[in-house]
C-alpha positions as CSV (number, residue, x, y, z in Angstrom):
1,X,134.7,215.5,111.5
2,X,133.3,212.3,112.7
3,X,130.5,209.9,113.0
4,X,128.2,210.2,115.9
5,X,125.3,208.9,117.9
6,X,121.8,209.3,116.7
7,X,118.4,208.1,117.5
8,X,115.7,206.1,115.8
9,X,114.3,202.8,116.8
10,X,112.8,199.9,114.9
11,X,109.1,199.9,115.3
12,X,108.4,202.3,117.0
13,X,111.1,204.5,115.4
14,X,112.8,207.4,117.2
15,X,114.4,210.2,115.2
16,X,116.3,212.8,117.1
17,X,117.2,216.4,116.4
18,X,118.7,218.2,119.4
19,X,116.7,221.0,121.0
20,X,117.8,223.5,123.7
21,X,114.7,224.2,125.8
22,X,114.4,225.5,129.3
23,X,118.1,224.7,130.0
24,X,117.7,221.1,129.1
25,X,118.7,219.2,126.0
26,X,115.6,217.8,124.2
27,X,115.1,215.6,121.2
28,X,112.4,215.7,118.5
29,X,110.8,212.3,118.1
30,X,108.6,210.8,115.4
31,X,105.6,211.1,117.7
32,X,106.3,214.2,119.8
33,X,109.2,215.6,121.8
34,X,111.6,213.9,124.1
35,X,114.6,214.4,126.3
36,X,117.9,213.2,125.0
37,X,118.9,210.2,127.0
38,X,120.8,207.0,126.6
39,X,120.5,205.3,123.2
40,X,117.2,203.4,123.0
41,X,115.3,205.4,125.6
42,X,112.0,207.0,124.7
43,X,110.8,210.0,126.5
44,X,107.5,211.9,127.2
45,X,107.0,215.6,127.6
46,X,104.0,217.2,129.3
47,X,101.6,219.3,127.2
48,X,103.1,222.5,128.6
49,X,106.7,221.2,128.0
50,X,107.4,221.3,131.7
51,X,107.9,217.6,132.3
52,X,110.1,215.0,130.6
53,X,110.3,211.4,131.3
54,X,112.3,208.5,129.9
55,X,110.4,205.2,129.9
56,X,112.2,201.9,130.2
57,X,109.0,200.2,129.1
58,X,109.2,202.0,125.7
59,X,112.8,201.1,125.4
60,X,112.2,197.4,126.1
61,X,109.2,197.4,123.6
62,X,111.5,198.9,121.0
63,X,114.4,196.4,121.4
64,X,112.0,193.4,121.4
65,X,110.1,194.5,118.3
66,X,110.2,192.3,115.2
67,X,110.6,194.1,111.9
68,X,111.4,193.0,108.4
69,X,114.0,195.8,107.8
70,X,116.9,194.7,105.7
71,X,120.0,196.3,107.1
72,X,122.2,195.0,104.4
73,X,120.4,197.4,102.0
74,X,121.3,201.1,102.4
75,X,118.4,202.0,100.1
76,X,115.9,200.1,102.3
77,X,117.2,201.7,105.5
78,X,117.1,205.1,103.9
79,X,113.5,204.6,102.8
80,X,112.6,203.3,106.3
81,X,114.1,206.2,108.1
82,X,112.7,208.9,105.8
83,X,109.2,207.4,106.0
84,X,109.4,207.3,109.8
85,X,110.0,211.0,110.1
86,X,107.3,213.6,110.7
87,X,106.3,215.5,107.6
88,X,108.5,218.4,108.7
89,X,111.6,218.3,111.0
90,X,114.1,220.8,112.3
91,X,117.8,220.1,112.0
92,X,119.6,221.8,114.9
93,X,123.3,220.9,114.4
94,X,125.0,223.5,112.2
95,X,126.7,221.0,109.8
96,X,123.2,219.9,109.0
97,X,123.1,216.4,110.3
98,X,119.8,214.8,111.3
99,X,120.6,211.9,113.6
100,X,118.7,208.7,114.3
101,X,119.1,205.3,115.8
102,X,117.2,202.1,115.7
103,X,117.4,198.5,116.9
104,X,117.1,195.6,114.6
105,X,117.5,191.9,115.5
106,X,119.0,192.8,118.8
107,X,121.6,195.2,117.3
108,X,121.5,198.9,117.8
109,X,122.4,201.1,114.9
110,X,123.2,204.8,114.7
111,X,123.2,207.1,111.6
112,X,122.3,210.4,110.1
113,X,120.8,212.2,107.1
114,X,122.9,215.1,106.0
115,X,122.1,218.0,103.7
116,X,125.6,219.2,103.1
117,X,126.3,222.8,102.3
118,X,128.6,221.5,99.6
119,X,126.1,219.7,97.3
120,X,122.6,219.9,98.6
121,X,121.8,222.6,96.0
122,X,123.0,220.2,93.4
123,X,120.3,217.7,94.4
124,X,122.3,215.4,96.8
125,X,121.6,214.1,100.3
126,X,124.0,212.0,102.3
127,X,123.0,209.0,104.4
128,X,124.9,206.6,106.7
129,X,124.4,204.2,109.5
130,X,126.5,201.7,111.4
131,X,126.4,199.5,114.5
132,X,126.5,201.9,117.5
133,X,129.9,202.3,119.1
134,X,130.4,201.2,122.7
135,X,133.4,200.7,124.9
136,X,133.1,196.9,124.6
137,X,132.3,196.8,120.9
138,X,133.8,198.5,117.9
139,X,132.3,197.3,114.6
140,X,133.3,199.5,111.7
141,X,130.8,197.9,109.3
142,X,129.9,201.4,108.0
143,X,127.1,201.9,105.5
144,X,127.1,205.1,103.5
145,X,125.6,206.4,100.3
146,X,125.2,209.8,98.6
147,X,121.7,209.8,97.1
148,X,120.8,211.9,94.1
149,X,118.7,212.1,91.0
150,X,120.1,208.9,89.6
151,X,118.9,207.0,92.7
152,X,115.4,208.3,92.4
153,X,115.9,210.9,95.2
154,X,114.8,214.5,94.8
155,X,116.3,217.3,96.9
156,X,114.3,220.5,96.3
157,X,115.5,223.8,97.7
158,X,112.5,225.8,99.0
159,X,114.4,228.5,100.8
160,X,117.9,229.3,102.1
161,X,117.2,227.0,105.1
162,X,114.4,224.8,103.7
163,X,114.7,221.6,101.7
164,X,112.4,218.8,100.7
165,X,113.7,215.3,100.2
166,X,111.6,212.8,98.3
167,X,112.2,209.0,97.8
168,X,109.8,206.2,96.8
169,X,106.8,208.4,97.0
170,X,107.6,209.8,100.5
171,X,108.4,213.5,100.9
172,X,109.9,215.0,104.1
173,X,110.7,218.7,104.7
174,X,113.9,219.7,106.5
175,X,114.2,223.0,108.2
176,X,117.8,223.9,108.7
177,X,118.9,226.0,111.7
178,X,118.3,229.6,110.9
179,X,118.0,230.8,114.5
180,X,121.6,231.8,115.3
181,X,123.4,235.2,115.3
182,X,125.3,236.1,112.2
183,X,127.2,238.7,114.1
184,X,129.1,238.2,117.3
185,X,127.3,239.5,120.4
186,X,128.9,242.3,122.4
187,X,131.7,241.1,124.6
188,X,132.5,237.8,122.8
189,X,135.4,239.1,120.8
190,X,138.8,240.4,121.9
191,X,140.8,242.9,119.8
192,X,142.6,240.2,117.9
193,X,139.6,237.9,117.4
194,X,137.8,237.2,114.1
195,X,134.2,235.8,114.3
196,X,133.9,232.7,112.1
197,X,130.3,231.9,113.0
198,X,127.8,230.4,115.4
199,X,127.6,226.7,116.2
200,X,124.8,224.5,117.5
201,X,126.3,221.3,118.7
202,X,124.3,218.1,118.8
203,X,124.8,218.1,122.5
204,X,122.4,221.0,122.7
205,X,125.2,223.4,123.6
206,X,125.8,226.5,121.5
207,X,129.2,228.0,120.8
208,X,130.8,230.9,118.8
209,X,133.8,229.8,116.7
210,X,136.5,232.5,116.9
211,X,139.9,232.8,115.3
212,X,142.6,234.8,117.2
213,X,144.7,236.3,114.4
214,X,147.6,237.3,116.7
215,X,147.9,233.9,118.5
216,X,146.9,232.0,115.4
217,X,144.5,229.7,117.2
218,X,140.8,228.9,117.2
219,X,138.5,228.9,120.2
220,X,135.1,227.6,120.8
221,X,133.4,230.2,123.1
222,X,130.3,229.2,125.1
223,X,127.2,231.0,123.9
224,X,125.6,232.4,127.0
225,X,123.1,234.7,125.2
226,X,120.6,231.9,125.7
227,X,120.1,229.6,128.7
228,X,122.9,227.0,128.6
229,X,121.6,223.5,128.5
230,X,124.0,222.3,131.2
231,X,124.9,223.1,134.8
232,X,128.5,224.4,135.2
233,X,130.4,223.9,138.5
234,X,133.9,224.8,139.6
235,X,136.6,222.2,139.1
236,X,138.1,220.8,142.3
237,X,141.5,221.8,141.0
238,X,140.8,225.4,140.0
239,X,138.0,227.9,140.2
240,X,138.9,229.2,136.8
241,X,137.9,225.8,135.3
242,X,134.2,225.0,135.0
243,X,132.8,221.5,134.4
244,X,129.6,220.6,132.6
245,X,127.4,218.4,134.8
246,X,125.5,216.9,131.9
247,X,128.0,217.2,129.0
248,X,131.4,216.8,130.6
249,X,132.5,219.8,128.6
250,X,135.2,221.8,130.5
251,X,135.6,225.6,130.1
252,X,138.1,228.2,131.2
253,X,137.1,231.6,132.5
254,X,138.9,234.0,130.3
255,X,141.0,236.4,132.5
256,X,140.6,239.3,130.0
257,X,137.0,239.0,128.9
258,X,133.7,237.8,130.4
259,X,133.5,234.6,128.4
260,X,134.3,230.9,128.7
261,X,136.6,229.0,126.4
262,X,136.1,225.3,125.7
263,X,139.2,223.5,126.9
264,X,138.1,219.9,127.4
265,X,135.8,217.1,126.2
266,X,135.5,213.9,128.1
267,X,137.5,211.2,126.3
268,X,135.0,208.4,126.7
269,X,132.4,210.5,124.8
270,X,134.8,210.8,121.9
271,X,135.6,207.1,122.0
272,X,132.0,206.1,121.7
273,X,131.3,209.0,119.3
274,X,128.2,210.1,121.1
275,X,126.3,213.4,121.3
276,X,128.9,214.8,123.8
277,X,132.1,214.2,121.7
278,X,132.7,217.9,121.1
279,X,131.8,220.6,118.6
280,X,134.6,219.9,116.0
281,X,132.0,218.4,113.7
282,X,129.4,221.1,113.8
283,X,131.1,224.0,112.0
284,X,128.9,227.0,111.1
285,X,128.5,226.0,107.5
286,X,125.2,227.9,106.8
287,X,126.6,231.1,108.4
288,X,130.1,231.4,107.0
289,X,131.0,234.7,105.4
290,X,132.7,234.3,102.1
291,X,136.2,233.0,102.7
292,X,136.2,233.6,106.4
293,X,137.0,230.1,107.5
294,X,139.4,229.4,104.6
295,X,141.3,232.7,105.3
296,X,141.7,231.9,108.9
297,X,143.0,228.4,108.3
298,X,145.5,229.6,105.7
299,X,146.6,232.4,108.1
300,X,147.2,229.8,110.8
301,X,148.8,227.3,108.3
302,X,150.1,229.0,105.1
303,X,150.8,225.5,103.6
304,X,147.0,225.3,103.0
305,X,147.1,228.0,100.4
306,X,145.3,226.9,97.2
307,X,144.6,223.5,98.7
308,X,141.3,224.0,100.6
309,X,137.9,225.4,99.6
310,X,135.8,228.0,101.5
311,X,134.6,225.3,103.9
312,X,138.1,223.8,104.7
313,X,137.8,220.8,102.4
314,X,140.5,219.4,100.3
315,X,139.8,218.2,96.8
316,X,139.5,214.6,98.1
317,X,136.7,215.7,100.4
318,X,138.7,215.5,103.6
319,X,138.1,218.4,105.9
320,X,140.4,220.3,108.3
321,X,139.6,219.3,111.8
322,X,139.5,222.2,114.3
323,X,139.9,220.8,117.8
324,X,142.0,222.9,120.1
325,X,140.6,221.3,123.3
326,X,141.8,218.3,125.2
327,X,140.2,214.9,125.3
328,X,140.6,214.3,129.0
329,X,140.1,211.2,131.0
330,X,140.6,212.7,134.5
331,X,139.8,216.2,135.7
332,X,143.3,216.9,136.9
333,X,144.6,216.8,133.3
334,X,142.9,220.1,132.7
335,X,145.3,221.8,135.0
336,X,147.7,222.2,132.1
337,X,145.6,225.1,130.9
338,X,145.4,226.8,134.3
339,X,149.1,226.4,134.9
340,X,149.9,228.0,131.6
341,X,147.4,230.9,132.0
342,X,148.7,231.7,135.5
343,X,152.4,231.3,134.6
344,X,153.1,235.0,135.0
345,X,153.5,238.0,132.7
346,X,152.8,237.2,129.1
347,X,151.5,238.9,125.9
348,X,147.9,238.5,124.9
349,X,148.8,236.0,122.1
350,X,150.8,233.9,124.5
351,X,147.9,233.8,126.9
352,X,145.4,232.6,124.3
353,X,147.8,230.0,123.1
354,X,147.5,228.4,126.6
355,X,144.1,227.1,125.6
356,X,145.3,224.9,122.8
357,X,145.9,221.3,123.8
358,X,148.1,220.5,120.8
359,X,148.3,221.7,117.2
360,X,145.5,224.2,116.8
361,X,143.9,222.2,114.0
362,X,144.6,218.9,112.2
363,X,143.4,217.3,109.0
364,X,140.8,214.6,108.7
365,X,141.9,212.3,105.9
366,X,140.0,210.3,103.4
367,X,141.1,206.9,101.9
368,X,138.5,207.1,99.1
369,X,136.0,209.4,97.5
370,X,133.0,208.5,99.6
371,X,132.6,212.2,100.5
372,X,133.0,214.5,103.4
373,X,129.7,213.3,104.9
374,X,130.1,209.7,105.5
375,X,132.0,207.0,103.8
376,X,135.5,207.8,104.9
377,X,137.3,206.6,107.9
378,X,139.4,209.2,109.8
379,X,142.0,209.1,112.5
380,X,142.5,211.7,115.1
381,X,145.3,212.1,117.6
382,X,144.2,213.5,120.9
383,X,146.4,214.0,123.8
384,X,149.1,211.7,122.4
385,X,146.6,208.8,122.1
386,X,145.7,207.5,118.7
387,X,141.9,207.3,118.2
388,X,140.4,204.4,116.4
389,X,139.3,205.1,112.8
390,X,135.8,206.5,112.8
391,X,133.6,207.8,109.9
392,X,133.5,211.5,109.7
393,X,129.7,211.7,109.4
394,X,129.0,211.4,113.1
């Protein structure tokens, strides 16, 4: 996985959890609800939820605010973020990241709180923040810590999808996403498909993660059982390719089933590690049937036998990265999928292999033991271009 955009702001603070509502991506803010916009924008929503407005005035007030926050102390920033949250929050992304950003001394920071499926029941919570990535600035001064009982942090399980985190006298309750289908809806699966689970991406888009056993590839299938928080339009190069107006996600209309397969993520969104960098880092951790993901990964790559756990982690906390789609910089690059799919008579497995840009999955490595949630730098190869090292924890 990766590190990603978030939202919180120094005095006033903004904390974001992605919401899909009325076909638009919204964010939950410390003082109400808001539409997800550029980092540093505050938004307003009408009482009936029908209006949403981003206010530059609020943004300017935020970046000009003076605070005494010490960003060289992970403990201080964790306490600041936790205390700035509402008493109860909802975590939409399915790998259980609660994103935030804030501005301090003219520098914008991004980070997240994560209740990892691996160790939250053992009393641990993961926290990281860093200087927000842009195309003109790439500072990898990455701050991460796994907090637990020895740090004065209490993580209490109050239900399968309900956890309370306490630190320095402040308690906040995190509702994990329990609103997704455990079974694949009718029409989503082909005869060779295995349902891995539902995904709620931080972009506000929902997917179904599917493994095609015959083709030995993974697909992210667009979830259209709810209103899609985007407007899709035909590509100028092929009517079988649909482009997301808001997200830049590209989909291919399956020629055999009434479904759309994710084939592209806009490269700039990956480079800046923002909300639109693709669903590879929001696997359905809370919904995985016993061994389903591990069995699919081993079926695809037998060399993983006895090397990964049920969630696709190695013993060194690196996780297998499932990213069959292309990181594209221009729309015409997506024609490779259309050319393959229209190339003539082919078996069903060969057809579905057309929708894999490169190796069906690749590992995310770790140089140290700073866990799957934050402290490690990873490197991804996308479309022949080496990505800069980025922390997995989005």
